[in-house]
C-alpha positions in Angstrom: 162.3 56.3 74.2 165.5 56.8 72.2 164.4 56.5 68.6 160.8 57.5 67.8 161.0 55.8 64.4 162.1 52.5 65.9 159.2 52.8 68.4 156.7 53.0 65.5 158.6 50.3 63.6 159.3 52.5 60.5 162.4 53.9 58.8 163.4 57.5 59.1 162.6 58.2 55.5 159.0 57.0 55.9 156.3 59.2 54.3 153.9 61.2 56.5 151.2 58.8 55.5 153.3 55.8 56.5 154.0 57.4 59.9 150.2 57.9 60.4 149.4 54.4 59.3 152.0 52.9 61.7 150.8 55.0 64.6 147.1 54.0 64.0 147.9 50.3 63.8 149.9 50.4 67.0 147.4 52.6 68.8 144.6 50.1 67.8 146.7 47.2 69.0 147.7 48.7 72.4 144.6 50.8 73.1 143.6 50.4 76.8 140.1 49.5 75.9 141.5 46.2 74.5 143.0 45.3 77.9 140.1 46.0 80.4 140.4 43.5 83.3 143.5 42.1 81.7 146.8 41.6 83.7 148.7 43.2 80.8 146.7 46.5 81.1 149.6 48.4 82.7 152.1 47.2 80.1 149.6 48.2 77.3 149.2 51.6 78.8 152.9 52.1 79.0 153.3 51.0 75.4 150.6 53.4 74.4 152.3 56.2 76.1 155.6 55.4 74.2 153.7 55.3 70.9 152.0 58.7 71.5 155.4 60.3 72.5 157.1 58.8 69.4 154.3 60.1 67.1 154.4 63.5 68.7 158.2 63.7 68.4 158.2 62.8 64.7 155.3 65.2 64.0 157.2 68.1 65.8 160.4 67.3 63.9 158.7 67.3 60.6 157.0 70.6 61.4 160.3 72.2 62.1 160.2 72.0 65.9 156.7 73.4 66.2 157.6 75.1 69.5 156.8 78.6 68.3 159.4 80.0 70.7 162.3 82.2 69.7 164.8 80.3 71.9 164.4 77.3 69.7 165.8 78.9 66.6 169.3 79.6 67.9 171.3 78.9 64.7 169.7 75.6 64.1 166.6 76.5 62.1 164.5 75.3 65.0 165.7 71.7 65.2 168.6 69.5 64.2 168.9 66.1 62.6 172.6 65.8 63.4 173.2 62.1 64.2 169.5 61.7 64.6 169.4 64.0 67.6 166.1 66.0 67.9 167.2 69.0 69.9 163.8 70.7 69.8 162.2 67.7 71.5 164.8 67.8 74.2 164.4 71.5 74.7 160.6 71.1 75.0 161.0 68.2 77.4 163.3 70.3 79.7 161.0 73.3 79.5 157.9 71.3 80.3 159.7 69.6 83.3 159.9 66.1 81.7 163.5 65.8 82.8 163.7 62.0 82.6 162.6 61.9 79.0 165.1 64.7 78.1 167.9 62.8 79.9 167.0 59.7 77.9 167.2 61.5 74.6 170.5 63.2 75.5 172.1 60.0 76.7 171.0 58.2 73.6 172.5 60.8 71.3 175.9 60.0 69.8 176.4 63.7 69.1 178.4 65.7 71.7 178.4 69.1 70.1 177.9 72.6 71.6 174.1 72.3 71.6 174.2 68.9 73.3 176.4 70.3 76.0 174.1 73.4 76.4 171.0 71.1 76.7 172.8 68.8 79.2 173.7 72.0 81.2 170.0 73.1 81.1 168.9 69.7 82.3 171.4 69.7 85.2 170.3 73.3 86.0 166.7 72.2 86.2 167.7 69.4 88.5 169.5 71.9 90.7 173.0 70.5 90.0 174.7 73.8 89.4 178.3 72.6 89.3 177.5 70.1 86.5 175.4 72.7 84.7 178.2 75.2 84.8 180.7 72.7 83.4 178.4 71.8 80.5 177.6 75.4 79.7 181.3 76.2 79.8 182.0 73.4 77.3 179.2 74.7 75.0 180.7 78.2 75.1 184.1 76.9 74.4 182.8 74.9 71.4 180.7 77.8 70.1 181.9 81.1 71.6 179.7 83.3 69.5 176.4 81.8 70.7 174.9 84.4 73.0 172.3 81.9 74.4 175.1 79.7 75.7 177.0 82.6 77.1 173.9 84.0 78.9 173.2 80.6 80.4 176.8 80.3 81.7 176.6 83.9 83.2 173.3 83.1 84.8 174.4 79.9 86.5 177.8 81.4 87.5 176.0 84.1 89.5 174.0 81.6 91.5 175.2 81.2 95.1 175.1 77.5 96.0 176.5 74.7 93.8 173.7 72.3 94.7 170.2 72.7 96.0 167.9 70.4 97.7 164.6 71.7 96.3 162.9 72.4 93.0 164.1 73.9 89.8 165.9 77.0 91.0 166.6 79.0 94.2 163.6 80.7 95.7 163.0 84.2 94.2 162.6 85.6 97.7 166.2 84.6 98.5 167.5 86.9 95.8 167.7 84.1 93.3 165.9 83.4 90.1 163.9 80.5 88.7 164.0 78.7 85.3 161.5 81.1 83.9 163.8 84.0 84.5 166.6 82.2 82.8 164.4 81.2 79.8 163.1 84.7 79.5 166.6 86.2 79.5 167.7 83.7 76.9 164.7 84.4 74.7 165.2 88.2 75.0 168.9 87.7 74.0 167.9 85.6 71.1 165.3 88.1 69.9 167.8 91.0 70.2 170.5 89.1 68.3 168.0 88.2 65.5 166.9 91.8 65.3 170.5 92.9 64.7 170.7 90.9 61.4 
């Protein structure tokens, strides 16, 4: 899903009530109960999933990200509407392990700013592609050198031994490495410390 508003068939300036109405109408149309013993059941289920994701994304954007996590407020007020890119949805997708959805959103974005590069680096890090992650983190730091979250991510990935890994989302902790939770925790701590200095 690239544009949640397009998925629901509404303009971006639709009211909250219009968003709900569009969601309800589509949910009623594609609800799995309507397709029992129907060859289109799988397609309807996939469409229902897209509709739910679109509605959730719009709701989160309008609530200001709704993540409740300090790491999401790094200089962006929790989310960004730059060129229609919803960075909070991308962060949440990466953090929850929904990497394919995060990659779709990043690839659909026309913005290639520091935050985009940081999130692309985070995505590559979660995939275990450390060379690519390092390149994106470096680009994010070059574009916004004062952002401690970007700098911490670059430092973390630069201290990792192998450029590529075959398994999982980080080197095994027993091998002296760290996992994504360690990286997220470090970034959240840095963000909280920086916010405390203001």
